C-alpha positions as CSV (number, residue, x, y, z in Angstrom):
1,X,-17.7,5.2,33.8
2,X,-13.6,4.7,33.6
3,X,-13.8,3.0,36.7
4,X,-15.8,0.1,35.8
5,X,-13.6,0.1,32.4
6,X,-10.2,0.5,34.2
7,X,-11.3,-2.0,36.5
8,X,-11.4,-4.3,33.8
9,X,-8.1,-3.0,31.5
10,X,-6.5,-4.6,34.8
11,X,-6.8,-7.8,33.4
12,X,-6.0,-7.0,30.1
13,X,-2.3,-4.8,31.0
14,X,-1.3,-8.2,32.2
15,X,-1.6,-9.5,28.8
16,X,0.2,-6.5,27.2
17,X,-2.9,-4.5,27.0
18,X,-3.0,-1.1,27.6
19,X,-5.8,1.8,27.9
20,X,-4.9,4.9,26.0
21,X,-7.5,6.8,25.7
22,X,-11.9,6.8,26.5
23,X,-14.0,9.5,25.8
24,X,-18.1,9.4,25.1
25,X,-19.4,9.9,22.0
26,X,-22.3,12.2,20.4
27,X,-24.3,9.2,20.4
28,X,-24.1,7.9,23.6
29,X,-21.7,5.6,22.8
30,X,-17.9,5.2,24.4
31,X,-14.7,5.2,22.4
32,X,-11.8,3.1,23.6
33,X,-8.3,3.2,22.6
34,X,-5.9,0.5,23.5
35,X,-2.2,-0.3,23.3
36,X,-1.9,-3.8,22.2
37,X,1.4,-6.4,22.4
38,X,1.8,-9.1,20.8
39,X,4.5,-11.9,20.5
40,X,3.6,-13.8,16.8
41,X,5.2,-16.9,16.1
42,X,5.2,-17.8,12.8
43,X,4.9,-21.6,10.6
44,X,8.8,-21.3,10.0
45,X,9.5,-21.1,13.4
46,X,10.5,-17.2,14.0
47,X,8.6,-15.2,16.8
48,X,8.4,-11.2,16.2
49,X,7.1,-8.6,18.4
50,X,4.9,-6.4,17.0
51,X,2.2,-3.3,18.4
52,X,-0.9,-2.2,17.7
53,X,-2.7,0.6,18.7
54,X,-6.8,0.1,18.8
55,X,-10.2,2.0,18.3
56,X,-13.4,0.6,19.8
57,X,-16.8,1.0,20.0
58,X,-18.8,0.4,23.5
59,X,-21.9,0.3,24.4
60,X,-24.0,-0.6,26.9
61,X,-26.2,-3.3,26.7
62,X,-28.6,-4.8,29.9
63,X,-26.3,-2.2,32.0
64,X,-22.5,-3.9,31.1
65,X,-20.1,-2.0,28.8
66,X,-20.0,-4.1,25.1
67,X,-17.8,-3.9,22.4
68,X,-19.6,-3.3,19.7
69,X,-17.3,-2.4,17.0
70,X,-13.7,-2.2,16.0
71,X,-13.2,0.7,14.6
72,X,-9.3,0.5,13.6
73,X,-6.1,-1.7,14.2
74,X,-2.6,0.3,12.9
75,X,0.9,-1.8,13.4
76,X,2.8,0.5,15.5
């Protein structure tokens, strides 16, 4: 399970996303926690770098892990 997800995370890490935690929930779904860095361009021309930690609920559909729900996102 972890190897499958980590392989998919490689492309995300190159875009400012890092896998922090991966664990199995009691209902068989998977909890994934990521750290995400974004450069946000505002209409007034200002630019800010922001970092978020997000928790996702993943489920298996047709043998593939899919994001089922964004559980939370918190700015760091």
